[in-house]
N, C-alpha and C positions, 0 to 999 in steps of 0.2 A: 343380199347385201344390206337392205334397209333394216332387216332384223339384227344383223351383226352390228350396225351402227347404233341401234337402240341399246343393245347389250353393253357396248363400250361406254355410251353415255350414262347408263345406269350405274356402271362400276365407278365411273368418275364421280358421280353424284354421291354414291355411297362412301367413297374415300374422303370426299370433302366433308361430309357430315361427321365421319369418324374423327377426322383431324380437328374439327371444331370442338367436339366433345373432349378430346384429349387436352386441348388448350384450357377448356373450362375446368378440367380436373387437376390441373397443375397445382402444387402447393403454393400458398400465398407468397412465401419467401422467394421461391424460385421465379414465379411470375413477376414479382416486384423487381427483381434484379434484371430480368429480361427487358421489361418495359422502361425502367429508369435508364438503363445503359443506352437505349435507343432514343432517349429524350434529350435533345440537344440543350435545351434550356437548363435542365437539371444538371447536366455535366458542366456547363459553363458556370453555374452558380454554386457548385459544390464547395469550392475553396473560399467563396465569399460569404458562406453561411446562408445562402439563398436557395438552397436545394428545394425543389418543388416537392411537396408532400405527396407521396404516391397515392393514398386514398383519394385525394382531391383529383388527381389525374384519372383514376379509375372511375370516379363518380361522374365524369364528363364523357364517358365512352358511350353508354346507352342507359336506358331506364333500368334494365335488369342489374347492371353493374352498380348503378347509383344506389339502388335499393339495398343491394348487398353491402356496399360500403357504409351506408348510413346505419344499417342494422348490426354493424360490428363495432362495439364500443372501443375496443383496443386500438382501432385506427386513429382515434382522436384523443389519445391519452397523453400527448406531449405538447405542452403550451410553451412556446419559446418566444420571449420578448427580446429580440435582438435587432430591432429596427428603430429609427428615430421616432416614428409615430407608431405606438403599439396598436395592433389590430384587434381592438377590444370587441368589436362587433362580430368578427369572424370567430374569435375564441368563445364568445358567448354561445354561438351556435354549436361549437364543438362540445362545450360542457353539457349542453342539452342532449347531444347525441351520446354522451357517455352513459347516461341512464344509471348513475350511481356507481360506476366502475371507478377504480383508483386511477390517479393521473399524476403526471410529473410537471413541474414548473421550472423553467430556466429563465432567469432574469439577468440580462447583461447591462453594460453601462450605456449602450447606445441610446435608449429612450431618454436618458438624463444628461446627454452631452451638452445641450443648449437649452432644453426646456426646463420649466419649473417642476416643482414636486407634484404637480397635478397628475402627471403620468403615473407616478408611484401610487397615488391615491386611487386612480382609476384601475390599476392592476389589482390592488388589494380588494377594492369593492367587487371586482369580478370574481376572484377566487374564494373570498371568505365564506360565501354561502355554501361552498362545496368543500370547505377545509377539512372536514372529517374524512374525506376520501383522498387526501393528499398523500402520495406515496414517496415522492422525493422533491427536494427543493434545492436549487443551485442559484446562488447570488454571486455575481462576478464583478468586482471592482466598481461598485456603484458609490456615489458620494455618501459621506457619513450621514447626512440628514436623511437620505433615502433608506440607508441601512437601519437607522434608528426607527423610522416609521414602520418598516417591514416587521421588525422584531417586536415593536410595541404592539402591533396588531396581532401578532402570533402568540404573545405572552399568555393570554387567557384562552387560547383556542384549544379545542379538543382534537388531537390528531392521532388517533389510535393506529392508523395504517402507515404513519411516517416511518420510513426505513432508512432513508438517505438524506442527510443535510450537509451541504457543502457551501462554505462561505469563503470567498477569495477577496482579500483586501489589498489595497495599494500600500506599498512600503513608505511610511512616513509622509504620505500625501493624500489629498482627496482630489482625484482627477487631475493630478499633476501640479496642484497648488500646495506649497508647503504649509503644514499645520502651524497655526499661531501658538506660541508657547503660553499665551494667556488663556487659551481655550482648554477646558477640561477634556481629557481624552475619554473616548467612549468605545466600548467593545461590545459585540453581540453576546448576550448571555442566553443561550437557548434554554427554555424551560425554567426561567428564573422565578416564575410564580407557581412552582410546584407541578409543572407538567412532567409526568414521570412515565408516560406510556410509549415513548419512542423506543423501538426495538433495535434499530441499527443506524446509529449516527456514523456515517462512513468516514468523513474527514472534514477537518476544519483548518483553513489557512488564514493566517492573521499577520498583523505587523510584528516586526521584531520588537520585543520588550526591552527596556533598559537593563533588566536584571534577570538572572537565572531563576530566582524564586518566583518571578511573575509568570514565567512559562509553566512552572510546576504547579503553582496554585491554580492557574486557569484550567489546566487539565484535570486536576483533582476535583475542581468545582463541577466540571461537565460530567465526570464519572459519577459523582455523588447524586446528581440530579437525573441521571438516566440509568437506573439500576439494571434494566433489561438489555443494555447495550451488548452487542456481540462483536462488532467491528468498529474500531475507532482509529482515525488518522489525523495527525497534527503536522502541519507544515508551516515553518517560519518563512514568511514572504521575503524574497531576496536571497534565500539560501541556495547555494550552488553545490552540487554533489562533488566532493573530492575527499581525499584522505584527510580527515580532521584528527589531529593528535589527541586522542581521548584520555591519555594518561599523564600528559605533561602539564600537571597542575599540582600545586601544593595541597597536601592532604587536608590541612587546616581550612583552606578555602573551600574545598569540596564539602567538608563537614559543616561549615558555617552556612552553606546554602541548602542543606537538607531540611525538609519539612517532615513532620510526623507522617508516617505512612498511612495511605488510604487503601482499603480493601474493596475490590470490585469482583463479585462472584460469578458474573456472567460473561465478561469479556474474553473472547477467544483469539482475536487478532488485533495487534497494536502496530500502527505504522507511524514513524516519526521521521521527518526531515528537519534537521537542525544542527547546530554546532555540537561538537563532542561533549563539551563541558556541560551544556544544557541537557543533553540526552542522558548523561550519567546521573545527574541529579533527579531528573524526571523518573527514570527507571528505579532508582533506589528509594523513591518516595511512594512506590506503589506495591501492593500485594495483589497478584492476579492468579489465583489458584487454577483457573481454567484456560489461561492464555497458552496458545500453541505457537504463535508467530510473533516475534519481535523483529520488525523489518523496516526498511526505508522505502521511499517512494518508488524505487526501481525494483521492488520485490526481492531485494537481497537482504541477508541477515543484518540486523542493526549492529553497528560497531560500538561496543562497550569497552570502557577502560578497565584496567585491572583494579582500579579503586572500587569497582562494583562487586568484587569477589566476596568481600566480607558480608555484604547484604545478600548476595545470591546464596551464600551458605546458610542463611536463615530459612530457606525454602519458600520464597515468595512465588516461584514459577515451577511447580512440580510437573506440569504438563508440557513444558517447553520442548520443542523438537529440534531446534537448531540454535547454536550460540556462536557469536563472533566476538572474540576478545582481542583488543589491540593494546600494544605497549607504546612506549614513548619513542618517537623518531626525532631525536634532537639534531640540530644542525651539524654537530661534530661527529655524529655516528656515520659509519660507512655502511653501505648495503651489506646485509648479512652479519653486521657486527653492531648490535643495537644496545649494548650493555648500558644500563641507566640505573643509578642507585635509587631513583624514586620508585622503581618497579618492585624491588626486592621485598619491602615490607608488605605490599599488597599480595605478592605471589605466594606468600606463606599460607594464604587462605584458599589456594586453588583446590586442594584435595577436599576440603570441607564443602566448597561450592559445588564441585562435581558430584559429591554424594547427595546433594539436594536436587539433582536433575535426573530422576529415574527414567524419564521418557525421551531423553536427548538422543537423537539419531545422528546429528552432524555437529562437529566442533571445529572451529577455525581459530588459529592463533596468527596474529599479524604483528610484526615488529616486536616480538617477545623474546626475551633472553631466558633460556632454561637453565642457565648457570652450570654448565658442564655436567648435565645429567642429574642435576639435583632434584628435579621435579617430574620429568617426563614419565619415566618408568614407575616411579613411586605413586603417581596420581592416576595414570591411565592403565597400569598393569595390575591393579588390585581389585578385589571384589567390592561392590558397593558404589564404585565410581562409574557413572554412566553405563549401566548394565546393557543398554540397548544401542550403544554407539556403533555406527556403521561407517561413517565418513570422518576422516581426520585430515585437516588441511593446515599446512605450515607455510605461511607466506612471509618471506624475508625475515625469518627468525634466526636465532643464534644459540650457541650453547648446547648443541645436541649432535649426535652422530647417527649414521645409518645403522650401526650395530644396536643402538638404543631403540630405534624404531623396531628392529627385529625382536628385541626383548619384549617390547610392548605387545606385539602381535602374538608371540609365543605364550606370554603370560595369559592373555585373554583366551587363547585357544584351549588352555589347560583348565580354565575356570568354567565350571558348569553353569554358574549363575549369571554369566555375562555372555553377550553376543560377540563373536569374533569380528574383527575389523574386516570390512569388505573393500575399502578404497582408501588409499593414502595419496595425497597430492602435496608436492613440495614445489614452491615457487622460489627460485634463486637459492641454491644450496649455500649454507654458511661458509664463509671463508676461513673460519677459525676451527675447522674440523681437525682434531688432533690425531685421528685414526690413520693407519697406513693405507696405502692405495689397495693392497691386497685385501685387507679386512673390509674396507669400504665396498669393493666390488663383490666380495663374497656375500656380504649382508644384502646388498642390492639384488643380486641374483636370486637369493633365497626369497626375498620379499616379492620379487616379480612372480614367483611361482605360487605364492600364498595369497596375495591380494592384488587388486588393480592399482599398481604403483605408477604414479605420474610425476616425473621430475621435469619441471619446465623453467624456462628463464624468465618469462614475463607473466604478469598476472592481470592483464587488462583485457577488455573486450570480451569476446566469446570464450576465451580460455578460462576466465574466472569461474571457479566452481561455486555454484550457489545451490545448496540442497533444496531450498524453498522453491526456486524456479524450476530446477531440473526434476525433482521428485514430487514435491507437493503441488506444483502447478500454479504458483503465485505469479500473477501477471507482472509485466515490466512497468506499467504505468497505472499504479493503483490509485493515483490521485486524479486521473482523468475520467470524465463521465463517459 
C-alpha cells in the first residue's frame, strides 16, 4: 500500500507540473483575457476608462513574469492621458521599457479640465525625445490653447513612423465656453512646415466651418502635405448620420463652391461624415486615381448627388469599387415617386460617368427617377459601362419596371466584355409601374432564377445592403480608435 500511495502522489505531482507548463505556454492574448476577466478592479473600471493595464498586473505576479513583461516593448506602447493629473513618471518608465519601439499617444480633455497649460507642456516634454517612434496620435476635445501648443511642438518634428492622426474638436466651443467673435479662429494644420512623411492619416474631426469651400480647401491642404497618405477620414463635428438630400441644390450654387481639383496619387480609402452639399463639392474637387472606397463613418458607401455625375465622367476614380448616388427627395414627393426636374440635367451624364468606373462592383441608386426607362437599360445594359458590376441596388426609386431590370440582366449576360449581375436589391417598389401584373410577375420570376433578387419594403438597419461592409469588410466605426 505505501508503494501505491507513492505512485499516486507522483502522478499528481506530474499532472500539476504539466498543468503549470500549459498555463505558461498559453498565447499572450488568451492569457490576458483570462486574467483580466477575473480581475474585479479591471471589470469595474472598464467603462470609466480606468481599466488596469494587463502587463502591470502580470509584472506583479512573480519575478519571472515581471522580467518577461519588462522585456516585451509592445506591452508599454500605449500612453493614455485621460486623468486629471497625468502620470508622467509612470509613462517615463514605460518609454524606457519601449527600447525604441513604436508607440501610441491618446490625449483627452481630462488633464486640462481645471489645470493650466502646464500639463500639456509636461506631456509634450515627455514624448518629444521619442517623437520619431510615434505611431499614432489621438487628441480629443482639448482646449484650443492646448491644441495649438501640441501642433506647434509637432510642426518641426520628424515622424517617419506616424500612421494615424486623429483630432477631435468641440463644435463652436472650447470646453463648453462659446468662442468670442473677436478671437481669430485657429485650426490644426498637420505638417504645415513641410512634414511629408506621414503614411496614414486616418481621420480628422473638426468644427463645422461657415462655408462649403472651407471644408474642401482644408481637405485639399491636408492631402497636398501628405502625398504618401493611404487612408484619410474627415468628420464634421456635430454631424448626425441621416439621409441628407444631396441633389436638392441649385446647380449654380454647386458650381460656385467648386475649387480647382487636386490630385492625390496614393489615397486608397476616403471616409467623410458631413452634409450632402459639402460632400458633393469635396468629392468633385478631388482626383484620386487609386481610391477604392468612398464611404461614411459607418463603413457604408458615401452618398453622392447626381450633380457629381459630370465630374465622375472625367474619370477621377477609376479604381472605385462601390458607388451610391442619391436624387432629390422633395417634401412634395411620394415614396416611390420622386420625379424632380432638378435631376434630369444631371442624369444625362450617367452613361459617361459609368464608363469611367471600370472597377465598380456595386452601384446604388436612392430617390432617383429613371424617367420611364429612359436611362436604366441604356446605361447598364451596354458595353463599357461598369464591366465588373455585380450588385445593383434601387432604393425608393421611380420610373422603371421589372421588365426593364430583366432587359438589363439579359443584355449583360450576352456581352462577353462585362460581368453578369449577381444580385439586385429593390427597396420599396415604385408606385408608378405601368406594366401589367402578368408582365411584372413573369419578369420577376425570370429574374429570381437568374440573379439573387431581393425586393423589400424597408431599407433600414441590417437589411440595408452595403457592399463595402458585406464584401470588402469595412468596419462600422471607422472613426473610432
